[in-house]
C-alpha positions as CSV (number, residue, x, y, z in Angstrom):
1,X,-25.0,56.4,-59.4
2,X,-23.7,54.8,-62.6
3,X,-24.1,51.6,-64.4
4,X,-23.6,48.2,-63.0
5,X,-21.8,45.4,-64.6
6,X,-23.2,42.1,-65.8
7,X,-24.8,39.9,-63.1
8,X,-22.8,37.1,-61.6
9,X,-23.8,33.6,-62.4
10,X,-25.8,31.5,-60.0
11,X,-29.3,31.4,-58.8
12,X,-30.7,34.2,-56.7
13,X,-30.0,34.0,-53.0
14,X,-27.2,31.5,-53.4
15,X,-23.6,32.4,-52.4
16,X,-21.2,33.6,-54.9
17,X,-18.3,31.2,-55.7
18,X,-15.7,31.3,-53.0
19,X,-18.0,33.1,-50.6
20,X,-19.1,31.8,-47.2
21,X,-22.0,29.4,-47.1
22,X,-24.0,31.8,-45.0
23,X,-23.7,35.3,-43.4
24,X,-22.1,35.6,-40.1
25,X,-24.7,37.9,-38.6
26,X,-22.3,40.5,-37.4
27,X,-23.5,43.1,-39.9
28,X,-27.0,42.4,-38.7
29,X,-26.0,43.2,-35.1
30,X,-24.3,46.5,-36.3
31,X,-27.3,47.3,-38.5
32,X,-25.2,49.5,-40.9
33,X,-27.3,52.1,-42.7
34,X,-26.3,53.1,-46.3
35,X,-27.2,56.6,-47.6
36,X,-26.1,58.0,-51.0
37,X,-26.1,61.8,-51.8
38,X,-25.6,63.5,-55.1
39,X,-23.2,66.3,-55.6
40,X,-25.8,68.8,-54.3
41,X,-26.4,66.9,-51.1
42,X,-29.8,65.4,-52.0
43,X,-30.6,61.9,-51.0
44,X,-30.6,59.5,-54.0
45,X,-30.4,56.1,-52.1
46,X,-31.9,55.2,-48.7
47,X,-31.4,51.7,-47.3
48,X,-33.9,49.9,-45.1
49,X,-31.3,50.1,-42.3
50,X,-31.4,53.9,-42.8
51,X,-35.1,53.9,-42.3
52,X,-34.6,51.9,-39.0
53,X,-31.8,54.2,-37.8
54,X,-33.3,57.6,-38.7
55,X,-37.0,56.9,-38.7
56,X,-37.8,58.2,-42.2
57,X,-39.0,55.9,-45.0
58,X,-37.4,55.9,-48.4
59,X,-40.2,58.0,-50.0
60,X,-39.8,60.6,-47.2
61,X,-36.1,60.8,-47.6
62,X,-35.3,60.5,-51.3
63,X,-34.8,63.9,-53.1
64,X,-34.5,65.9,-49.9
65,X,-31.4,67.7,-48.7
66,X,-29.7,65.4,-46.2
67,X,-28.6,68.3,-44.0
68,X,-32.1,69.7,-43.6
69,X,-33.5,66.2,-43.0
70,X,-31.1,64.9,-40.5
71,X,-29.2,67.7,-38.9
72,X,-30.3,70.3,-36.4
73,X,-30.1,73.9,-37.8
74,X,-27.1,74.9,-35.6
75,X,-25.0,72.2,-37.2
76,X,-25.8,73.0,-40.9
77,X,-22.7,75.0,-41.7
78,X,-20.4,72.4,-40.2
79,X,-22.1,69.5,-42.1
80,X,-22.1,71.4,-45.4
81,X,-18.4,72.2,-44.9
82,X,-17.5,68.5,-44.2
83,X,-19.6,67.4,-47.3
84,X,-17.8,69.9,-49.5
85,X,-14.4,68.8,-48.3
86,X,-15.2,65.1,-49.0
87,X,-16.6,65.9,-52.5
88,X,-13.7,68.2,-53.5
89,X,-10.7,66.3,-52.1
90,X,-12.0,62.8,-52.2
91,X,-10.7,62.3,-48.6
92,X,-12.8,59.9,-46.5
93,X,-14.2,61.2,-43.2
94,X,-15.2,59.2,-40.2
95,X,-16.5,60.3,-36.9
96,X,-19.5,60.6,-34.6
97,X,-22.1,63.2,-35.2
98,X,-25.4,64.1,-33.6
99,X,-28.4,63.6,-35.9
100,X,-32.1,64.3,-35.6
101,X,-34.5,61.4,-35.5
102,X,-37.9,61.7,-37.1
103,X,-39.4,61.6,-33.7
104,X,-37.5,64.8,-32.8
105,X,-34.9,63.1,-30.5
106,X,-31.2,63.5,-30.9
107,X,-29.0,60.5,-31.5
108,X,-25.2,60.2,-31.8
109,X,-24.4,58.3,-35.0
110,X,-21.0,56.9,-36.1
111,X,-20.4,57.9,-39.8
112,X,-18.0,56.9,-42.5
113,X,-18.3,59.1,-45.6
114,X,-16.5,58.4,-48.9
115,X,-16.7,59.9,-52.4
116,X,-18.0,57.8,-55.3
117,X,-17.3,58.3,-59.0
118,X,-19.3,56.6,-61.7
119,X,-18.3,55.8,-65.3
120,X,-19.8,59.1,-66.5
121,X,-17.6,61.2,-64.2
122,X,-20.5,62.1,-61.8
123,X,-19.6,62.2,-58.1
124,X,-21.7,61.0,-55.2
125,X,-21.2,60.7,-51.4
126,X,-21.7,57.4,-49.7
127,X,-22.5,57.6,-46.0
128,X,-22.3,54.5,-43.8
129,X,-23.9,55.1,-40.5
130,X,-24.3,53.0,-37.3
131,X,-25.9,53.9,-34.0
132,X,-23.0,55.0,-31.8
133,X,-24.4,53.2,-28.8
134,X,-24.4,50.0,-30.7
135,X,-20.8,50.5,-31.8
136,X,-19.7,51.3,-28.3
137,X,-21.5,48.2,-26.9
138,X,-19.8,46.0,-29.5
139,X,-16.4,47.7,-28.9
140,X,-16.7,47.2,-25.2
141,X,-17.6,43.6,-25.7
142,X,-14.7,43.0,-28.0
143,X,-12.3,44.8,-25.8
144,X,-13.4,43.0,-22.7
145,X,-13.2,39.6,-24.5
146,X,-9.8,40.4,-25.8
147,X,-8.5,41.4,-22.4
148,X,-10.1,38.4,-20.7
149,X,-8.6,36.1,-23.3
150,X,-5.1,37.6,-23.2
151,X,-4.8,38.0,-19.4
152,X,-6.8,35.0,-18.2
153,X,-4.9,32.4,-16.2
154,X,-7.2,29.9,-17.8
155,X,-6.0,28.4,-21.1
156,X,-8.4,29.4,-23.9
157,X,-8.5,28.4,-27.5
158,X,-10.9,28.5,-30.4
159,X,-10.8,25.8,-33.0
160,X,-12.6,25.8,-36.4
161,X,-15.0,23.1,-37.4
162,X,-12.1,21.0,-38.7
163,X,-10.6,21.2,-35.2
164,X,-7.7,23.4,-36.2
165,X,-6.5,26.1,-33.8
166,X,-7.4,29.6,-34.8
167,X,-7.0,31.4,-31.5
168,X,-4.7,30.5,-28.5
169,X,-4.2,32.7,-25.5
170,X,-0.9,33.1,-23.6
171,X,-2.1,30.9,-20.7
172,X,-2.7,27.9,-23.0
173,X,0.8,28.5,-24.5
174,X,2.3,28.1,-21.1
175,X,0.1,25.0,-20.3
176,X,1.0,23.2,-23.5
177,X,4.6,24.4,-23.5
178,X,4.1,25.6,-27.2
179,X,4.0,29.1,-28.6
180,X,0.8,30.2,-30.3
181,X,2.5,30.0,-33.7
182,X,2.9,26.3,-33.3
183,X,-0.8,25.9,-32.6
184,X,-2.4,28.0,-35.3
185,X,-3.6,26.0,-38.3
186,X,-2.7,22.7,-36.7
187,X,-5.2,20.1,-35.7
188,X,-5.7,19.2,-32.0
189,X,-4.3,15.7,-32.5
190,X,-1.0,17.2,-33.8
191,X,-0.7,19.5,-30.8
192,X,-1.9,17.3,-27.9
193,X,0.6,14.6,-28.5
194,X,1.2,14.1,-24.8
195,X,-2.4,13.0,-24.4
196,X,-4.7,10.4,-26.0
197,X,-5.2,12.7,-28.9
198,X,-7.6,10.4,-30.8
199,X,-9.9,10.3,-27.8
200,X,-9.7,14.0,-27.3
201,X,-10.7,14.7,-30.9
202,X,-13.5,12.2,-30.7
203,X,-14.9,14.1,-27.7
204,X,-14.5,17.4,-29.4
205,X,-16.4,16.2,-32.5
206,X,-19.2,14.9,-30.3
207,X,-19.6,18.4,-28.8
208,X,-19.6,19.9,-32.4
209,X,-22.3,17.4,-33.5
210,X,-24.6,17.5,-30.5
211,X,-24.0,20.9,-29.0
212,X,-23.8,19.3,-25.6
213,X,-20.8,20.8,-23.7
214,X,-18.2,18.8,-21.8
215,X,-17.4,20.5,-18.5
216,X,-14.6,20.1,-15.9
217,X,-13.2,16.9,-17.4
218,X,-10.2,15.6,-15.3
219,X,-7.1,15.0,-17.5
220,X,-3.6,13.9,-16.4
221,X,-0.5,13.9,-18.6
222,X,3.0,15.0,-19.2
223,X,3.8,17.7,-21.6
224,X,6.7,17.5,-24.1
225,X,8.2,20.6,-22.4
226,X,8.4,18.8,-19.0
227,X,8.1,15.1,-19.6
228,X,9.4,14.3,-16.1
229,X,6.5,16.0,-14.3
230,X,2.9,14.9,-14.2
231,X,0.3,17.6,-14.7
232,X,-3.4,17.7,-14.2
233,X,-6.0,19.9,-16.0
234,X,-9.7,20.5,-15.9
235,X,-10.8,20.7,-19.5
236,X,-14.1,22.0,-20.9
237,X,-15.5,22.1,-24.5
238,X,-18.3,24.3,-25.8
239,X,-19.6,24.6,-29.4
240,X,-19.6,28.1,-30.9
241,X,-22.7,29.2,-33.0
242,X,-23.2,32.6,-34.7
243,X,-26.4,34.6,-34.6
244,X,-27.9,32.6,-37.4
245,X,-27.2,29.3,-35.6
246,X,-24.3,28.3,-37.9
247,X,-21.6,26.3,-36.2
248,X,-18.4,28.3,-36.4
249,X,-16.1,26.3,-34.2
250,X,-15.3,25.0,-30.8
251,X,-14.1,26.8,-27.6
252,X,-11.9,25.0,-25.2
253,X,-10.9,26.1,-21.7
254,X,-8.0,24.4,-19.8
255,X,-7.4,25.1,-16.1
256,X,-4.1,23.9,-14.6
257,X,-5.1,22.0,-11.4
258,X,-1.7,20.4,-10.9
259,X,-1.3,21.7,-7.4
260,X,-4.7,20.4,-6.4
261,X,-3.9,17.1,-8.1
262,X,-0.6,16.9,-6.2
263,X,-2.2,17.7,-2.9
264,X,-4.8,15.1,-3.6
265,X,-2.1,12.6,-4.5
266,X,-0.2,13.5,-1.4
267,X,-3.3,13.0,0.8
268,X,-4.0,9.7,-0.9
269,X,-0.4,8.6,-0.3
270,X,-0.6,9.7,3.3
271,X,-3.8,7.7,3.8
272,X,-2.3,4.7,2.1
273,X,0.8,4.9,4.3
274,X,-1.3,5.1,7.4
275,X,-3.3,2.1,6.2
276,X,-0.1,0.2,5.5
277,X,1.3,1.0,9.0
278,X,-2.0,-0.1,10.5
279,X,-1.8,-3.3,8.5
280,X,1.8,-3.8,9.5
281,X,0.9,-3.4,13.2
282,X,-1.7,-6.2,12.9
283,X,0.3,-8.5,10.6
284,X,3.9,-8.3,11.8
285,X,5.0,-10.1,15.0
286,X,2.1,-12.6,15.2
287,X,4.5,-15.2,16.5
288,X,7.8,-15.3,18.3
289,X,9.7,-16.7,15.4
290,X,12.4,-14.7,13.5
291,X,11.8,-16.1,10.0
292,X,8.0,-15.9,10.3
293,X,8.3,-12.2,11.4
294,X,10.6,-11.5,8.5
295,X,8.1,-13.1,6.1
296,X,5.4,-11.0,7.5
297,X,7.4,-7.8,7.0
298,X,8.2,-8.8,3.4
299,X,4.5,-9.6,2.8
300,X,3.5,-6.2,4.1
301,X,5.8,-4.1,1.9
302,X,5.1,-6.0,-1.3
303,X,3.5,-4.8,-3.5
304,X,2.3,-1.6,-1.7
305,X,5.8,-0.2,-1.3
306,X,8.1,-2.3,-3.4
307,X,8.1,-4.9,-6.1
308,X,10.8,-7.1,-4.5
309,X,11.7,-7.1,-0.8
310,X,14.4,-9.0,1.1
311,X,14.9,-9.2,4.8
312,X,18.5,-9.9,5.9
313,X,19.4,-10.6,9.5
314,X,23.0,-10.4,10.7
315,X,24.3,-13.9,11.4
316,X,26.3,-12.6,14.4
317,X,23.1,-11.3,15.9
318,X,21.4,-14.7,15.7
319,X,24.5,-16.2,17.3
320,X,24.4,-13.7,20.2
321,X,27.6,-12.0,19.1
322,X,28.5,-8.3,18.4
323,X,28.5,-7.4,14.7
324,X,31.8,-6.5,13.1
325,X,32.4,-2.9,12.0
326,X,34.8,-3.9,9.2
327,X,35.2,-6.4,6.4
328,X,32.3,-8.3,4.7
329,X,28.9,-8.6,6.4
330,X,27.5,-12.1,6.9
331,X,23.7,-12.3,6.7
332,X,21.0,-14.9,7.2
333,X,18.4,-14.4,4.5
334,X,15.2,-14.5,6.5
335,X,12.7,-13.8,3.8
336,X,12.3,-12.7,0.1
337,X,9.0,-11.6,-1.5
338,X,8.1,-10.4,-5.0
339,X,5.0,-8.8,-6.6
340,X,3.3,-10.5,-9.5
341,X,5.1,-9.9,-12.8
342,X,8.3,-9.2,-10.8
343,X,9.3,-12.8,-10.1
344,X,12.2,-12.6,-12.5
345,X,13.9,-10.0,-10.3
346,X,13.4,-12.3,-7.4
347,X,15.7,-14.8,-9.0
348,X,18.5,-12.3,-8.5
349,X,17.8,-12.2,-4.8
350,X,19.5,-14.5,-2.2
351,X,17.9,-17.8,-1.3
352,X,15.8,-17.6,1.8
353,X,17.1,-19.6,4.7
354,X,20.7,-19.4,3.4
355,X,23.7,-17.4,4.3
356,X,24.9,-14.5,2.2
357,X,28.2,-12.7,2.4
358,X,28.3,-9.0,1.3
359,X,31.6,-7.2,0.8
360,X,32.2,-3.9,2.6
361,X,31.5,-1.8,-0.6
362,X,27.9,-3.2,-0.9
363,X,25.1,-0.9,-0.1
364,X,23.4,-3.2,2.3
365,X,26.7,-3.5,4.2
366,X,26.9,0.3,4.4
367,X,23.3,0.4,5.6
368,X,24.0,-1.9,8.6
369,X,27.4,-0.3,9.4
370,X,26.1,3.3,9.3
371,X,22.7,2.4,10.7
372,X,21.2,4.8,8.1
373,X,19.0,4.3,5.1
374,X,20.6,4.0,1.6
375,X,18.5,5.4,-1.2
376,X,19.3,5.0,-4.9
377,X,16.4,6.7,-6.7
378,X,17.6,6.1,-10.2
379,X,19.8,3.0,-10.2
380,X,22.6,2.8,-12.9
381,X,24.6,-0.2,-13.9
382,X,27.3,0.9,-11.5
383,X,24.8,1.1,-8.7
384,X,23.5,-2.4,-9.4
385,X,27.0,-3.8,-9.0
386,X,27.0,-2.3,-5.5
387,X,23.5,-3.6,-4.7
388,X,23.9,-7.2,-5.8
389,X,26.1,-9.6,-4.0
390,X,27.8,-10.9,-7.1
391,X,28.4,-9.6,-10.7
392,X,26.0,-12.3,-12.0
393,X,23.2,-11.1,-9.8
394,X,23.9,-7.5,-10.8
395,X,23.5,-8.5,-14.5
396,X,20.3,-10.2,-13.7
397,X,19.0,-7.2,-11.8
398,X,19.7,-5.0,-14.9
399,X,18.1,-7.5,-17.2
400,X,14.9,-7.6,-15.2
401,X,14.6,-3.9,-15.1
402,X,15.4,-3.0,-11.4
403,X,15.5,0.8,-11.6
404,X,15.3,2.0,-8.0
405,X,16.7,0.7,-4.7
406,X,16.2,1.4,-1.0
407,X,17.8,-0.3,2.1
408,X,16.8,0.6,5.6
409,X,18.3,-0.9,8.8
410,X,16.5,-3.1,11.3
411,X,17.1,-1.2,14.5
412,X,15.8,-2.4,17.9
413,X,16.8,-1.2,21.4
414,X,19.9,0.6,20.0
415,X,21.1,-2.5,18.2
416,X,21.3,-3.1,14.4
417,X,19.8,-6.5,13.6
418,X,20.0,-6.5,9.8
419,X,18.4,-4.7,6.9
420,X,15.3,-4.5,4.7
421,X,16.1,-4.2,1.0
422,X,13.5,-2.9,-1.4
423,X,13.6,-2.8,-5.2
424,X,11.2,-1.4,-7.8
425,X,10.8,-3.1,-11.2
426,X,7.3,-2.6,-12.6
427,X,6.4,0.4,-10.4
428,X,7.5,3.4,-12.6
429,X,8.0,6.0,-9.8
430,X,11.4,5.8,-8.0
431,X,11.8,5.6,-4.3
432,X,11.7,9.0,-2.6
433,X,12.1,10.5,0.9
434,X,8.5,9.7,1.9
435,X,9.1,6.1,0.9
436,X,12.2,6.1,3.0
437,X,10.4,7.3,6.1
438,X,7.7,4.7,5.6
439,X,10.2,1.9,5.1
440,X,12.0,3.0,8.3
441,X,8.8,3.0,10.3
442,X,7.9,-0.5,9.1
443,X,11.4,-1.8,9.6
444,X,11.5,-0.4,13.1
445,X,8.2,-2.1,14.0
446,X,9.5,-5.4,12.5
447,X,12.9,-5.1,14.2
448,X,11.3,-4.9,17.6
449,X,9.4,-8.1,16.8
450,X,12.5,-9.8,15.4
451,X,14.4,-8.8,18.5
452,X,11.7,-10.2,20.8
453,X,11.7,-13.4,18.8
454,X,15.5,-13.6,19.0
455,X,15.5,-13.1,22.8
456,X,12.6,-15.5,23.1
457,X,14.5,-18.1,21.1
458,X,17.6,-17.6,23.3
459,X,15.6,-17.9,26.5
460,X,13.8,-21.0,25.2
461,X,17.0,-22.6,24.1
462,X,18.5,-21.8,27.5
463,X,15.5,-23.3,29.4
464,X,15.5,-26.3,27.2
465,X,19.2,-26.9,27.6
466,X,18.9,-26.5,31.4
467,X,16.0,-28.8,31.5
468,X,17.6,-31.5,29.3
469,X,20.8,-31.3,31.3
470,X,18.9,-31.8,34.5
471,X,17.0,-34.8,33.2
472,X,18.7,-38.1,34.2
473,X,20.5,-40.6,32.3
474,X,18.6,-43.8,33.2
475,X,20.5,-46.9,34.4
476,X,21.3,-49.4,31.7
477,X,20.0,-52.3,33.9
478,X,17.2,-52.4,36.5
479,X,16.3,-55.6,38.3
480,X,13.1,-57.2,37.0
481,X,12.0,-54.1,35.0
482,X,11.9,-52.9,31.5
483,X,11.4,-49.2,31.3
484,X,11.0,-46.5,28.6
485,X,10.5,-42.8,28.9
486,X,9.8,-39.7,26.8
487,X,10.1,-36.0,27.4
488,X,8.5,-33.4,25.1
489,X,9.1,-29.7,25.8
490,X,6.4,-27.1,25.5
491,X,6.0,-25.2,22.2
492,X,6.6,-21.8,23.9
493,X,9.3,-20.7,26.2
494,X,6.7,-19.3,28.7
495,X,5.3,-22.9,28.9
496,X,8.6,-24.7,29.4
497,X,8.2,-26.0,32.9
498,X,9.7,-28.3,35.5
499,X,8.5,-31.8,34.3
500,X,10.9,-34.6,35.1
501,X,11.2,-38.3,35.4
502,X,13.7,-40.6,37.0
503,X,14.5,-44.3,37.7
504,X,17.0,-45.2,40.4
505,X,18.4,-48.5,41.5
506,X,18.0,-48.9,45.3
507,X,19.5,-51.3,47.8
508,X,18.1,-54.9,47.7
509,X,17.6,-54.8,43.9
510,X,14.7,-52.4,44.4
511,X,13.9,-49.6,41.9
512,X,12.5,-46.1,42.5
513,X,10.3,-44.6,39.7
514,X,9.6,-40.9,39.9
515,X,7.6,-38.5,37.8
516,X,7.1,-34.8,38.9
517,X,5.9,-31.5,37.7
518,X,7.0,-28.1,39.2
519,X,4.3,-25.5,38.8
520,X,5.3,-22.5,36.8
521,X,7.4,-22.2,33.7
522,X,10.6,-21.0,32.3
523,X,14.1,-21.2,33.7
524,X,13.0,-20.8,37.3
525,X,10.8,-23.8,37.1
526,X,13.5,-25.8,35.4
527,X,16.0,-24.9,38.2
528,X,13.5,-25.8,40.9
529,X,12.9,-29.1,39.2
530,X,16.7,-29.8,39.3
531,X,16.8,-29.2,43.0
532,X,13.8,-31.5,43.7
533,X,15.2,-34.2,41.4
534,X,18.5,-34.2,43.2
535,X,16.9,-34.2,46.6
536,X,14.6,-37.1,45.5
537,X,17.7,-39.1,44.5
538,X,19.3,-38.4,47.9
539,X,16.2,-39.4,49.9
540,X,15.7,-42.5,47.7
541,X,19.1,-43.8,48.6
542,X,17.9,-44.0,52.2
543,X,15.4,-46.6,51.1
544,X,12.5,-44.7,52.8
545,X,8.9,-45.3,52.3
546,X,7.4,-43.3,49.4
547,X,5.3,-41.2,51.9
548,X,8.5,-40.4,53.9
549,X,10.3,-39.4,50.7
550,X,7.5,-37.0,49.8
551,X,7.4,-35.6,53.3
552,X,11.1,-34.7,53.1
553,X,10.6,-33.2,49.6
554,X,7.6,-31.2,50.9
555,X,9.8,-29.6,53.6
556,X,12.5,-28.9,51.0
557,X,10.0,-27.3,48.6
558,X,8.8,-25.0,51.4
559,X,12.3,-23.6,51.7
560,X,12.6,-23.1,47.9
561,X,10.8,-19.8,47.2
562,X,7.5,-20.0,45.4
563,X,8.0,-23.7,44.5
564,X,4.9,-25.9,44.2
565,X,5.2,-29.3,42.6
566,X,3.3,-32.5,42.1
567,X,5.0,-35.8,42.3
568,X,4.4,-39.6,42.0
569,X,7.0,-41.7,43.8
570,X,6.9,-45.5,43.4
571,X,9.2,-48.1,44.8
572,X,9.3,-51.5,43.1
573,X,10.5,-54.7,44.9
574,X,10.9,-57.5,42.3
575,X,11.4,-60.2,45.0
576,X,8.0,-59.5,46.5
577,X,6.4,-58.5,43.2
578,X,5.1,-55.4,44.8
579,X,5.0,-51.6,44.2
580,X,4.6,-49.1,47.0
581,X,3.5,-45.7,45.8
582,X,2.6,-42.2,47.2
583,X,1.2,-39.2,45.4
584,X,1.7,-35.5,46.1
585,X,-1.2,-33.8,44.3
586,X,-0.4,-35.9,41.2
587,X,-2.6,-37.6,38.6
588,X,-3.2,-41.3,39.3
589,X,-0.9,-43.7,37.5
590,X,-2.3,-46.2,34.9
591,X,-1.9,-49.9,35.5
592,X,-2.1,-52.5,32.7
593,X,-2.2,-56.0,33.9
594,X,-1.4,-58.8,31.5
595,X,-4.4,-59.7,29.4
596,X,-6.6,-56.9,30.9
597,X,-7.5,-53.4,29.9
598,X,-5.7,-50.4,31.4
599,X,-7.1,-48.9,34.6
600,X,-6.3,-45.8,36.7
601,X,-5.2,-46.7,40.2
602,X,-7.5,-45.4,42.9
603,X,-5.0,-43.7,45.3
604,X,-5.0,-40.9,47.8
605,X,-4.0,-37.9,45.7
606,X,-2.4,-36.0,48.6
607,X,-1.4,-32.3,48.2
608,X,1.4,-30.8,46.1
609,X,4.8,-30.4,47.5
610,X,5.5,-27.0,49.1
611,X,2.0,-26.6,50.6
612,X,3.1,-28.1,53.9
613,X,1.2,-29.4,56.9
614,X,-0.3,-32.4,55.2
615,X,0.5,-36.1,55.6
616,X,1.2,-38.4,52.6
617,X,0.0,-42.0,52.3
618,X,1.7,-45.0,50.9
619,X,-0.3,-47.6,48.9
620,X,0.9,-51.0,48.0
621,X,-0.3,-53.1,44.9
622,X,1.0,-56.2,43.3
623,X,3.1,-55.8,40.2
624,X,3.7,-59.2,38.5
625,X,5.7,-60.1,35.3
626,X,3.8,-58.7,32.3
627,X,2.2,-55.9,34.3
628,X,2.8,-52.4,33.0
629,X,2.8,-49.1,34.9
630,X,2.4,-45.6,33.4
631,X,3.5,-42.5,35.2
632,X,3.0,-39.2,33.5
633,X,2.6,-35.5,34.0
634,X,-0.6,-33.4,33.5
635,X,0.7,-32.1,30.1
636,X,-0.2,-35.4,28.6
637,X,-3.9,-35.4,29.4
638,X,-5.0,-31.8,30.2
639,X,-6.3,-29.5,27.5
640,X,-8.3,-26.4,27.7
641,X,-11.3,-27.7,25.7
642,X,-11.7,-31.3,26.8
643,X,-12.9,-32.8,30.1
644,X,-10.2,-34.5,32.0
645,X,-12.2,-37.7,32.4
646,X,-12.5,-38.0,28.6
647,X,-8.7,-37.5,28.2
648,X,-7.9,-40.1,30.8
649,X,-10.2,-42.5,28.9
650,X,-8.2,-41.9,25.8
651,X,-5.0,-42.6,27.7
652,X,-6.4,-45.9,29.0
653,X,-7.5,-46.9,25.5
654,X,-4.1,-46.1,24.1
655,X,-2.3,-48.1,26.8
656,X,-4.6,-51.1,26.3
657,X,-4.1,-51.1,22.5
658,X,-0.3,-51.1,22.9
659,X,0.0,-53.4,25.9
660,X,2.0,-56.1,24.1
661,X,4.2,-53.8,22.1
662,X,7.7,-52.6,22.8
663,X,7.7,-50.0,25.5
664,X,9.5,-47.4,23.4
665,X,6.9,-47.8,20.6
666,X,4.1,-47.6,23.2
667,X,5.5,-44.2,24.5
668,X,5.5,-42.9,20.9
669,X,2.0,-44.1,20.2
670,X,0.6,-42.6,23.4
671,X,2.3,-39.2,22.7
672,X,1.1,-39.2,19.1
673,X,-2.5,-40.0,20.2
674,X,-2.8,-37.5,23.1
675,X,-0.2,-34.8,22.2
676,X,0.2,-34.6,18.5
677,X,1.4,-31.0,18.8
678,X,3.6,-29.3,21.4
679,X,1.6,-27.7,24.2
680,X,2.6,-28.0,27.9
681,X,5.6,-30.0,28.9
682,X,5.1,-33.8,29.0
683,X,7.0,-36.4,30.9
684,X,6.0,-40.1,30.4
685,X,7.6,-43.1,32.1
686,X,6.5,-46.7,31.3
687,X,7.7,-49.7,33.4
688,X,7.0,-53.4,32.7
689,X,7.7,-56.2,35.1
690,X,9.9,-59.0,33.7
691,X,10.9,-62.4,35.0
692,X,14.2,-62.3,36.8
693,X,16.9,-59.7,36.1
694,X,16.5,-58.2,32.6
695,X,18.4,-56.0,30.3
696,X,16.0,-53.2,30.0
697,X,15.3,-51.3,26.8
698,X,14.9,-48.0,28.6
699,X,16.4,-44.9,27.2
700,X,16.2,-41.3,27.6
701,X,13.4,-39.7,25.6
702,X,14.0,-37.3,22.8
């Protein structure tokens, strides 16, 4: 076959310079057989692969005519003609041809025949042969792989051991937003700039080193092609080894799961919104107080919905007036709240508890005038000037990074009460329509509570005003008596009742002392109290016995619908040094005699006014200079958790301890001891006997 050149340098079995470090193994899978024929068609070279393919050993094949050895007789002429054509023209021939195996079977073999010429001018024929079934199998595998890679919706890529892209399919081009040409030859860190590329490469190298694959790793990021949209991918890495076990690279698959990610995010947001609404239902409206309700609303929306929240209530609403439809809007700043790290933006908000005037071009004014939400997803400098009340506040909003704004009206029972203003500073996402719906839901719930608190306050103020107006102005002088009194209203409008006290000068220098309590609460109780107090004054002018006065009041109470009241009526005669008293279902008065501890008078309690059909009794007791009498309503001593006897004992102790003090100070000490916080209505009247006609220090209680 000719001479060979000098041998290449290097030890046997070692790769030639510039060659790969080890074979790929692909030729081993093909098992290519090499056969060389001389010009006459005799076998002069027979490779081991030829022995495996055709079944003949080299000694059996060398020197024999190839056609007679390998081809069935019916194909001899065709084979000889092809051989002659190759040898004469030098044209290569390739194709599949049936051959005869040593065992007699017929096999289809893929051939490539070429003419060889040595340095002496002799010609030979080189035949390279592969089993056609093996070639077909590999071709199908390659075709299938190529089709799967090119048409797969999954992003696929192969990287070499240096983590440089060598193959990228169209799906990965779309996912990365880069054409394949911008991938090939570049390292992963240079392509995946929209992710934590260092961490990605570290994970890839770990797969290359250990062979342990990474499967279905959840990755979220924004590509350079669409930086405004968040994508999610499921990423897997697998090491590629050839048939000899040599590491030839890394395969990566990327599945776009953005839709699933967005659905999961939407479901999470929906759950969070439901949780926030449930939290709001439990947290907003715990009291009937406008400012407390506003603080509760602001506390709910920060930081789950906004970084800064302000609750503005129209001042006209709090004053019971109809809001204006034109000009500036005047607000009472009910509450302001800010999330951690957003306190600087809170400095641009209005001061809680103060008044704020917003011009008609401001967004919050538009919100309450139109009764519709105002959403500014991406706030510009011009938008901030219409959000803030002043230009200075707008500059501060810009400096602190306020980038999104939302205002929703506080609507209750068809009336606009104010607005909830929301700002985002640290939260990167802008407000959207879902946030608007959630804010409207929370504002609606809070508005109902604010409206309830507003009406409660109005009713309470009305009841208190009525009750105070009905309480008497005590006489400046009473013969032989020094008096002091206090009235403390209940803490809730539903508990404002009909407690009253009175001191009237009667004929003959006598004095009538009265304390009463209409059962029930609210305006009706206060009105009934006014009727009974006026009637008591009228009957007292007749100088009747206390029991007679109560009898007349009892008949009057029967005529006043649903009126039941307790009363203590006492008539003091300074000339005789005597008090005559009668009770209508009332607690016993406390008597403090000079130099002695306080005691409760043992008197017939009678029945409340309005019950009817029962007689009242009058009891007389001496009341000398220095003696002190305490008349009070049940709100002073009755509580839900303490026995009444224990509370009456505290009253006696308090009166004993303050017996020598000024009566006004005594009233304050007694109230402080027994009723430190507002509960039920309390009326307290203290009277002290003096020598002769005195100038009393009595005054109407606060």
